[in-house]
C-alpha positions, 0 to 999 in steps of 0.5 A, spaced: 320 874 057 318 868 061 321 862 059 318 855 061 320 848 061 317 843 056 317 835 056 317 833 049 315 826 046 321 821 045 325 823 039 319 829 037 323 835 039 324 838 032 316 837 031 315 840 038 319 846 036 316 847 029 309 847 032 310 851 038 313 856 034 307 856 029 303 858 035 307 864 036 312 862 042 320 863 042 323 856 042 330 855 045 333 848 044 340 847 046 344 842 042 351 838 043 355 835 038 355 827 039 359 823 035 356 816 033 357 811 027 353 811 021 354 806 016 362 804 018 363 812 019 364 816 024 359 822 024 357 828 028 350 829 029 346 835 033 342 832 039 338 836 045 343 838 051 337 836 055 334 830 052 327 830 052 326 837 054 326 844 051 324 851 053 319 856 050 319 863 051 313 868 051 312 875 053 304 874 054 302 874 061 296 869 060 296 864 055 293 857 054 297 851 057 292 846 054 294 848 047 301 847 049 300 841 052 296 838 046 301 841 041 304 835 037 310 832 039 309 835 046 308 831 052 307 836 057 309 842 060 313 841 067 310 844 073 312 845 080 307 843 085 302 843 080 304 850 078 307 852 071 313 856 073 318 860 069 325 858 069 330 863 071 332 868 065 339 868 068 340 860 066 337 861 059 341 867 058 347 863 060 346 857 056 344 862 050 351 865 051 355 858 050 351 857 044 353 858 037 348 861 031 346 854 030 344 853 037 350 848 039 353 849 045 360 850 045 365 846 048 370 851 053 377 847 053 382 851 056 386 846 059 393 845 057 398 840 059 401 841 066 395 845 068 392 843 075 385 841 075 379 839 080 
């Protein structure tokens, strides 16, 4: 499976994910918990780890980049030198490894009082 980086329109990651899935792509949107204040209360909300970006996966060698780029909620597929390039699968696997079942990155805090850190 090849994974590609997609830039979404502001605050449209959920809509872009839904529409890309309907086109047959796998979507990976790593999330983090962010504490914010709503109506005087602190709440944890899930926000994208990479604001404005998500990953799509496909096993197809050929597909229409025009349909991806014109998907509702998508700004554009990210290119390098004008070419669509797959993201290294090791990066995706490492991110997925740190995610729970809901796609939220778990914080690994293994620091104790008195530990030496850099």
